[in-house]
C-alpha positions in Angstrom: 18.8 -31.8 24.9 15.1 -31.9 25.5 13.1 -29.6 23.1 10.6 -27.1 24.7 7.0 -27.5 23.9 5.2 -24.9 22.0 3.1 -24.0 25.4 6.8 -23.0 26.7 7.3 -20.3 24.0 7.2 -17.1 26.3 4.9 -14.1 25.4 1.6 -12.5 26.5 -1.3 -14.8 25.9 -4.2 -13.7 28.2 -7.7 -12.8 27.1 -6.9 -9.4 28.0 -3.5 -9.3 26.2 -5.8 -10.9 23.0 -8.2 -7.6 23.5 -5.4 -5.4 23.8 -3.9 -6.7 20.5 -7.4 -6.5 18.8 -7.4 -2.6 20.0 -4.0 -2.0 18.8 -4.5 -4.2 15.4 -3.6 -0.9 13.3 -0.5 -0.2 15.6 0.8 -4.1 15.4 4.2 -3.4 14.6 4.8 -1.5 17.7 2.8 -4.3 19.7 5.0 -6.8 18.0 8.2 -5.1 18.7 7.4 -4.8 22.4 6.7 -8.6 22.6 10.0 -8.9 20.9 12.1 -6.6 23.0 10.1 -8.5 26.3 10.1 -12.0 25.5 13.3 -12.6 22.9 13.6 -13.7 19.3 10.8 -16.6 19.5 7.8 -15.5 21.3 3.8 -16.2 21.4 1.5 -13.5 19.7 -1.7 -13.2 21.6 -4.2 -13.7 18.5 -7.0 -16.2 18.9 -7.0 -19.7 16.8 -4.1 -21.6 15.9 -1.0 -20.7 17.8 0.9 -17.5 16.8 4.7 -17.0 16.9 6.9 -13.7 16.1 10.2 -14.8 15.0 12.6 -11.9 14.9 16.0 -13.1 14.8 17.6 -12.9 11.5 19.0 -16.6 11.2 15.5 -18.1 12.1 13.8 -15.4 9.6 16.4 -16.9 6.9 15.7 -20.6 7.8 12.1 -19.9 7.4 12.2 -18.3 4.2 15.0 -19.7 2.4 16.9 -22.8 3.6 14.1 -24.7 5.1 11.0 -22.9 3.1 9.7 -26.2 1.8 8.6 -26.9 5.4 6.2 -23.6 5.5 3.2 -22.6 3.6 1.3 -19.5 2.7 -0.9 -18.2 5.5 -4.3 -16.3 5.1 -4.6 -18.3 1.8 -8.3 -18.8 2.1 -8.7 -15.0 2.2 -6.2 -14.5 -0.7 -8.0 -17.0 -2.9 -11.4 -15.2 -2.5 -9.8 -12.1 -3.8 -7.2 -13.1 -6.2 -7.2 -16.9 -6.6 -4.8 -17.3 -9.6 -2.1 -14.8 -8.2 1.3 -15.8 -7.3 0.5 -14.7 -3.5 -2.0 -17.2 -3.4 -0.9 -20.3 -5.3 2.0 -22.9 -4.4 4.1 -25.7 -5.9 4.8 -26.0 -9.5 1.9 -24.0 -10.7 3.3 -21.2 -8.5 7.1 -21.8 -10.0 6.0 -22.0 -13.6 4.0 -18.7 -13.5 6.7 -17.2 -11.5 9.1 -17.8 -14.1 7.1 -16.2 -16.9 6.5 -13.1 -14.7 10.1 -12.7 -14.0 11.2 -12.9 -17.7 8.2 -10.4 -18.4 9.7 -8.0 -15.7 13.0 -8.2 -17.1 12.2 -7.3 -20.5 9.9 -4.2 -19.0 13.4 -3.3 -16.9 15.7 -3.3 -19.7 13.4 -1.7 -22.1 10.9 0.8 -20.5 11.4 1.6 -16.8 14.0 4.8 -17.8 11.6 6.2 -20.3 8.5 5.7 -18.6 9.7 6.9 -15.0 11.5 10.0 -16.6 8.4 10.8 -18.6 6.0 10.4 -15.5 8.1 12.1 -13.1 8.5 15.2 -15.4 4.6 15.1 -16.0 4.2 15.4 -12.3 6.8 17.8 -11.4 5.8 20.2 -13.8 2.4 20.5 -12.2 4.2 21.8 -9.0 4.3 25.4 -8.4 6.5 27.3 -6.0 5.1 28.0 -2.4 3.1 25.0 -2.9 1.8 23.0 0.3 1.7 19.5 -1.0 0.8 16.0 0.2 3.8 14.2 -0.2 2.2 10.7 -0.1 -0.5 11.9 -2.5 2.0 13.1 -4.9 3.9 9.8 -4.7 0.8 7.9 -5.2 -0.1 9.5 -8.1 3.0 9.5 -10.1 3.4 5.8 -9.0 0.1 4.6 -10.2 0.8 6.3 -13.4 4.0 4.7 -13.9 2.4 1.3 -12.8 -0.3 1.4 -15.4 2.1 2.6 -18.2 4.1 -0.6 -17.5 1.4 -3.1 -17.1 -1.0 -2.2 -19.7 -1.3 -0.8 -23.4 -1.5 3.0 -23.4 -5.5 3.4 -24.0 -6.1 0.8 -21.6 -3.8 2.1 -19.0 -5.1 5.5 -19.1 -8.7 4.2 -18.4 -7.9 2.1 -15.8 -6.2 5.0 -13.9 -8.8 7.5 -14.9 -11.3 5.2 -13.3 -9.9 4.5 -10.0 -11.2 5.9 -6.8 -8.2 6.6 -4.6 -10.0 6.5 -1.6 -11.7 2.9 -2.5 -8.3 1.6 -3.7 -6.6 2.2 -0.4 -9.3 0.8 1.4 -8.9 -2.3 -0.7 -5.6 -2.5 0.5 -6.2 -2.1 4.5 -9.3 -4.2 4.4 -6.9 -6.9 6.2 -3.8 -6.8 7.8 -1.5 -9.2 10.0 -3.9 -9.0 12.7 -6.7 -10.0 10.6 -5.2 -12.8 8.8 -4.1 -14.4 12.0 -7.6 -15.0 12.7 -10.1 -18.1 12.4 -11.5 -18.1 9.0 -15.2 -17.8 10.8 -14.1 -14.8 12.5 -12.6 -13.1 9.6 -16.3 -13.8 8.0 -17.9 -12.2 11.0 -15.8 -9.2 10.7 -16.3 -8.5 7.2 -20.3 -8.8 7.8 -20.1 -6.5 10.6 -19.0 -3.7 8.2 -21.3 -4.7 5.3 -21.6 -1.6 3.6 -18.1 -0.5 3.7 -16.9 -3.7 2.4 -19.8 -4.2 -0.5 -17.9 -1.0 -1.6 -14.8 -2.3 -1.6 -15.5 -5.6 -3.4 -17.4 -3.1 -5.9 -14.1 -1.4 -6.7 -12.4 -4.6 -7.0 -15.0 -5.8 -9.7 -14.8 -2.6 -11.6 -11.0 -2.8 -11.8 -11.3 -6.3 -12.9 -13.9 -5.6 -15.4 -11.4 -3.1 -16.8 -8.9 -5.7 -16.9 -10.9 -8.2 -18.9 -11.8 -5.7 -21.5 -8.0 -4.6 -21.7 -6.8 -8.3 -22.0 -9.2 -8.6 -24.9 -8.1 -5.4 -26.7 -4.5 -6.6 -26.3 -5.3 -9.8 -27.6 -7.0 -8.3 -31.0 -3.8 -5.9 -31.1 -1.4 -8.8 -30.5 1.5 -6.0 -29.8 5.3 -7.3 -29.0 8.7 -6.0 -29.2 10.5 -3.1 -27.5 7.6 -1.1 -26.6 5.4 -3.8 -25.3 3.9 -3.4 -21.9 3.6 -6.4 -19.4 0.0 -7.3 -20.6 1.1 -7.2 -24.2 4.1 -9.7 -23.7 1.8 -11.9 -21.6 -0.9 -12.1 -24.2 1.7 -12.8 -27.1 3.8 -15.2 -25.2 6.6 -15.3 -27.9 8.9 -13.7 -25.7 8.1 -14.8 -22.3 7.7 -18.8 -22.8 3.8 -19.3 -23.7 0.6 -17.1 -23.3 -0.7 -16.8 -19.8 -4.6 -17.8 -19.5 -6.9 -14.9 -18.8 -7.7 -15.8 -15.1 -4.0 -15.9 -14.4 -3.2 -13.1 -16.2 -5.9 -10.6 -14.5 -5.2 -11.9 -11.0 -1.6 -11.3 -11.4 -2.0 -8.0 -12.9 -4.3 -6.6 -10.3 -1.9 -7.9 -7.7 1.4 -6.1 -9.2 -1.1 -2.8 -9.6 -2.0 -2.9 -6.3 1.5 -3.9 -5.0 3.8 -1.9 -7.2 1.5 1.1 -6.7 1.2 1.1 -3.0 4.6 -0.2 -1.9 6.5 2.1 -4.1 4.6 5.0 -3.2 4.8 4.3 0.5 8.4 4.1 0.5 8.9 7.1 -1.8 6.6 9.1 0.2 8.4 8.2 3.7 11.7 9.1 1.7 10.6 12.4 1.0 9.2 13.0 4.2 12.4 12.2 6.2 14.3 14.1 3.7 12.1 17.4 4.0 12.9 17.1 7.7 16.8 17.4 7.0 18.2 19.9 4.5 21.3 18.2 4.4 20.1 14.9 3.3 17.9 16.6 0.3 20.9 18.9 -0.7 23.2 15.4 -1.1 20.2 14.0 -3.2 19.8 17.1 -5.2 23.5 17.0 -6.2 23.1 13.7 -7.5 19.7 14.3 -9.3 21.2 17.2 -10.8 23.3 14.7 -13.1 19.9 13.4 -14.2 19.2 13.7 -18.0 15.7 14.3 -19.9 17.1 11.7 -22.5 16.1 8.3 -20.8 19.0 6.3 -22.2 21.4 8.7 -20.6 20.6 8.0 -17.1 21.1 3.9 -17.6 24.2 4.4 -15.0 23.0 7.0 -13.0 21.8 5.1 -10.2 24.9 3.0 -9.6 26.5 6.6 -9.0 23.7 8.0 -7.1 25.2 6.8 -3.6 23.4 9.1 -1.1 19.8 8.6 -3.2 19.9 4.8 -2.7 21.2 5.4 0.8 18.2 7.4 1.7 15.9 4.7 0.0 17.5 1.9 1.9 16.9 3.7 5.2 13.1 4.8 4.1 12.9 0.8 3.7 14.4 -0.2 6.9 12.5 2.5 8.9 9.4 2.0 7.0 9.0 -1.2 5.2 6.1 -1.0 3.1 5.5 -4.8 3.6 6.3 -4.8 7.4 5.5 -8.2 8.2 5.0 -11.7 6.4 3.5 -14.8 7.8 4.0 -18.4 7.3 2.4 -21.6 8.9 4.3 -25.0 9.5 3.1 -27.9 7.3 4.1 -30.4 10.1 5.8 -30.4 13.4 8.8 -28.2 13.0 11.9 -27.7 15.6 12.9 -23.8 15.3 15.8 -23.0 17.9 15.0 -24.9 20.9 11.3 -25.0 20.5 9.1 -27.6 18.4 6.2 -26.0 16.7 3.4 -28.2 16.0 1.5 -28.5 12.4 -0.3 -25.3 11.5 1.5 -23.0 13.9 1.2 -19.5 12.5 4.7 -17.7 12.3 5.2 -13.9 11.7 8.2 -12.6 10.3 8.5 -8.6 10.9 10.4 -6.5 8.9 9.2 -3.8 10.9 10.7 -5.3 14.3 13.9 -7.0 12.9 14.9 -3.7 11.1 14.6 -1.9 14.5 16.6 -4.2 16.2 19.6 -2.1 18.1 21.8 -5.4 17.7 21.7 -4.7 13.7 21.2 -1.0 13.7 22.4 1.1 16.3 20.1 4.0 17.4 17.3 2.3 15.2 14.6 5.1 15.5 17.1 7.7 13.9 16.6 8.2 9.9 20.2 7.8 9.1 21.1 7.3 5.3 24.8 7.5 6.1 24.3 3.8 7.3 24.2 2.7 3.9 27.1 4.8 2.4 29.5 1.8 1.3 32.3 3.2 3.6 30.4 4.7 6.2 31.4 5.2 9.8 28.4 5.7 11.8 29.8 5.3 15.5 28.9 1.9 16.6 27.1 1.2 13.2 28.1 -2.3 11.3 28.9 -1.6 7.6 26.1 -3.2 5.7 27.9 -6.3 4.6 28.8 -7.3 8.3 25.3 -7.5 9.4 23.5 -10.8 9.4 22.0 -11.5 6.0 18.4 -11.1 6.9 18.6 -8.4 9.4 17.2 -6.2 6.6 14.8 -8.1 4.1 12.2 -5.5 2.7 11.6 -7.6 -0.3 11.3 -11.1 1.5 13.1 -13.8 0.6 13.7 -17.3 -1.1 11.3 -18.5 -3.6 8.7 -15.7 -2.7 11.2 -12.9 -2.8 9.5 -9.8 -4.4 9.5 -10.1 -8.3 9.5 -6.3 -8.9 12.6 -5.3 -6.6 14.9 -4.2 -9.5 11.9 -2.1 -11.1 11.3 -0.6 -7.9 15.0 0.1 -7.5 15.3 2.2 -10.7 12.0 4.0 -10.1 12.2 5.0 -6.8 15.6 6.6 -7.4 14.6 8.4 -10.5 11.8 9.9 -8.7 13.6 10.7 -5.5 16.4 12.1 -7.6 14.3 14.3 -9.7 12.2 15.6 -7.3 15.1 17.2 -5.1 17.0 18.0 -8.0 14.0 20.7 -8.5 12.3 21.3 -5.4 13.3 21.7 -1.6 10.7 20.7 0.9 10.0 21.8 4.6 7.9 19.8 6.6 4.7 21.6 7.5 4.9 22.6 11.3 2.9 20.3 13.6 2.5 17.7 10.9 3.2 14.3 12.4 2.6 11.2 10.2 2.8 8.0 11.6 2.3 4.6 10.4 -0.9 2.7 10.1 -0.2 -0.9 9.9 -2.4 -2.3 7.3 -1.7 -4.6 4.5 1.1 -2.3 3.9 2.6 0.4 5.9 0.7 3.8 4.9 0.8 7.3 6.7 -2.1 7.9 9.0 -2.7 11.3 7.9 -1.5 13.7 5.1 2.1 14.4 4.8 2.2 18.0 4.1 5.4 19.9 3.3 5.8 23.3 1.6 8.0 23.2 -1.8 10.5 25.7 -2.8 12.1 26.1 -6.4 15.7 24.8 -6.3 16.7 25.4 -10.1 15.3 28.5 -11.7 15.9 26.8 -15.2 12.7 24.8 -14.3 10.1 27.6 -14.4 7.2 27.0 -16.6 
């Protein structure tokens, strides 16, 4: 069979289509889903520069991320290297593999030693500040508690407190929203023009990044002087000491990776938790079942070691939040040489989007995909035409990516998010505020476009302060 050319791939491609995509760049997930529904599992995306292709079928996603990943490289690398040049997200090859192995070992030690204690402590501190009848922003609540946990796990106590207290939340979120999948798909020269067009705003963002980086530099110096290690060591101290993780990490690598993890763990956890809280606040049956599981949580961290394994409904709610509102809603790669994908021959430097938002909302894998239904994820669920999770294609659900770039913090996220969700609904019931309808904004991550307002009511009198 003769392969079809890149130019034969269906999809919008006129100047009018490019202008429409630009106007919808912060609703880009919706635009990509429309393209996939109209033009199939391999479709052109109307963005200027090198050809852009959306790949939606789970088998093709697996091919790109796992089975043939050696034929694809990082896209948007020029921008990443300007911001965090030595981070895992910006480097490739042996250097990436060596530092990834060190970071994985470090995070595993944090997972087994500190995640339960830190999460329970920070959750209790955050929940104790709430009052019966309050109207709260669920996203702000999630953001603050997630940031406190991330700082506690990453840095020595005094450094973490200083970093958190010095963070301008709005500027921090602006840093995460500075670019998105549309922006990274544009030619580098056009990216520079966009940055110059809003120079004052971008200078403020860069000032925030420099401020946080200076704090990291000072904290690393302090950690080297203290030379902490052992069961209570944080990520920075483990990497500074090096004895338990295969060697000391150089300062420039440590700064970039700690900055990346701080941004990623804080923002992605907050987003997923906020959407889970919001959807549960709209369904009393969902939060009541989470509450029943959360009531088994203990203030003694070690007693909760096996809790998440038995909190089936809490886990199902988080899985459904990750399906409907994946914090990392799209990833991108570029072909390193000509490559055959399905019936098409892609030329070198073709820019490939894989979108969790698109694939997770495909009715072939998830019937009634726009409905928030945690029961999809129960082990023995029977949800009408719903397929059991183990009968869906492997990459019909990939919120944490796949292959050698699979999210290194997934295990920590799983523990942290389930403990936070269970703790919240064990103490409070929440009701969405009328006429509050947050929608996703497609930046680097999937953030709500407005406050997620809910009124809370105390569920368990014994938690009265």
